[in-house]
C-alpha positions as CSV (number, residue, x, y, z in Angstrom):
1,M,-23.2,0.7,-10.9
2,Q,-23.1,4.4,-11.3
3,S,-22.5,6.8,-8.4
4,P,-25.5,8.9,-7.2
5,G,-23.9,12.0,-8.7
6,Y,-23.4,10.4,-12.1
7,P,-24.8,12.7,-14.8
8,R,-27.5,10.6,-16.5
9,G,-27.9,10.8,-20.2
10,T,-24.3,12.0,-21.0
11,E,-21.8,10.1,-23.0
12,G,-18.4,9.4,-21.6
13,W,-17.0,10.3,-18.2
14,D,-16.1,13.8,-17.1
15,A,-13.4,13.6,-14.5
16,F,-14.5,16.8,-12.9
17,Q,-18.3,16.2,-13.0
18,W,-18.4,15.8,-9.2
19,D,-15.9,18.5,-8.3
20,R,-18.1,21.4,-9.2
21,R,-20.7,20.6,-6.6
22,E,-19.9,21.2,-3.0
23,D,-22.8,19.0,-1.8
24,C,-21.6,16.0,-3.8
25,E,-21.0,13.0,-1.6
26,V,-18.2,11.6,-3.8
27,R,-16.3,14.8,-3.3
28,Q,-16.9,14.8,0.5
29,I,-15.7,11.2,0.8
30,L,-12.6,11.8,-1.3
31,D,-11.9,14.9,0.8
32,R,-12.2,12.8,4.0
33,I,-10.0,9.9,3.0
34,A,-7.4,12.2,1.4
35,D,-6.9,14.4,4.4
36,K,-3.6,14.7,6.3
37,W,-4.3,12.0,9.0
38,S,-6.9,9.6,7.7
39,L,-4.7,7.5,5.5
40,L,-2.1,7.2,8.2
41,V,-4.7,6.0,10.7
42,I,-6.1,3.5,8.1
43,A,-2.7,2.2,7.4
44,L,-1.9,1.6,11.1
45,L,-5.2,-0.1,11.7
46,D,-4.7,-2.5,8.8
47,G,-2.2,-4.4,11.0
48,A,-4.4,-5.0,14.0
49,P,-6.9,-3.2,16.3
50,M,-5.3,-0.4,18.3
51,R,-6.1,1.7,21.3
52,F,-6.3,5.5,21.1
53,T,-2.9,6.1,22.9
54,E,-1.2,3.5,20.6
55,L,-2.5,5.4,17.6
56,Q,-1.4,8.8,19.1
57,R,2.1,7.5,19.7
58,A,2.3,6.0,16.2
59,V,1.1,9.1,14.3
60,D,3.9,11.6,14.7
61,G,2.6,15.2,15.1
62,I,-1.1,14.5,15.6
63,S,-2.8,16.2,18.5
64,Q,-5.3,14.4,20.8
65,R,-8.1,16.5,19.4
66,M,-7.2,15.9,15.7
67,L,-6.9,12.1,16.3
68,T,-10.3,12.2,18.0
69,V,-11.9,14.1,15.1
70,T,-10.2,11.8,12.6
71,L,-11.4,8.6,14.3
72,R,-14.9,9.9,14.7
73,N,-15.1,10.9,11.0
74,L,-13.7,7.5,9.9
75,E,-16.2,5.7,12.2
76,R,-19.1,7.9,10.9
77,D,-18.1,6.9,7.3
78,G,-18.1,3.2,8.2
79,L,-14.3,2.8,7.7
80,V,-13.4,2.3,11.4
81,H,-15.1,0.3,14.1
82,R,-14.9,1.5,17.7
83,E,-15.2,-1.2,20.3
84,V,-15.8,-0.3,24.0
85,Y,-15.0,-3.0,26.5
86,A,-16.9,-2.8,29.8
87,V,-13.9,-3.1,32.1
88,I,-12.5,-0.7,34.7
89,P,-10.9,1.4,33.5
90,P,-12.9,1.3,30.2
91,R,-10.9,0.0,27.2
92,V,-11.6,1.2,23.7
93,E,-10.1,-0.3,20.5
94,Y,-10.3,0.8,16.9
95,S,-10.2,-1.5,14.0
96,L,-10.9,-1.3,10.2
97,T,-14.2,-2.5,8.9
98,S,-14.3,-4.6,5.7
99,V,-14.8,-1.4,3.7
100,G,-11.9,0.2,5.5
101,R,-9.7,-2.8,4.6
102,G,-10.8,-2.5,1.0
103,L,-9.8,1.2,1.0
104,H,-6.4,0.3,2.5
105,A,-5.8,-2.2,-0.3
106,T,-6.8,0.4,-2.9
107,V,-4.5,3.0,-1.4
108,Q,-1.7,0.4,-1.1
109,S,-1.9,0.1,-4.9
110,L,-1.3,3.8,-5.2
111,V,1.6,3.7,-2.7
112,T,3.1,0.8,-4.7
113,W,2.8,2.8,-8.0
114,T,4.4,5.8,-6.3
115,E,7.3,3.7,-5.0
116,E,7.8,2.1,-8.5
117,N,7.8,5.6,-10.2
118,T,9.6,7.7,-7.6
119,E,12.9,7.9,-9.5
120,Y,11.2,8.8,-12.8
121,I,9.2,11.6,-11.1
122,V,12.2,13.0,-9.3
123,R,14.1,13.1,-12.6
124,A,11.2,14.8,-14.3
125,R,10.9,17.4,-11.5
126,N,14.6,18.1,-11.7
127,E,14.5,18.5,-15.5
128,Y,11.5,20.8,-15.3
129,D,13.2,22.9,-12.6
130,R,16.3,23.2,-14.7
131,R,14.3,24.3,-17.7
132,E,12.3,26.8,-15.6
133,D,15.4,28.2,-13.9
134,G,17.1,28.6,-17.3
135,A,14.0,30.4,-18.7
136,A,13.9,32.7,-15.7
137,A,17.6,33.6,-16.1
138,R,17.1,34.7,-19.7
């Protein structure tokens, strides 16, 4: 199935076809899941449901406001489920939806690829930097 923004009647696939349009939903979703905090929250929730304070303690450097915004956005996108328990004091837990778990599995593949290729990438960076430093010195 093609995405709603897929350019009908064109041959092949243009990797940047969605990137030129600010109102493209694919771009908006990718921006959301690739932000600074979302992937960390998704990774933490993959293990088990967590309360807000547990998440805040687990995500180093996140403010209360930013965690609130991140969780609301992930909930709005259907990646996180917010469960409110009618007890005193009220208890709220966050968990991944099935779509959120699918995203985590996909991202985990990217993390695995990164771990497998880290040494290669570090060597390539070092070689590039040496070449650039040598060219700048001439």
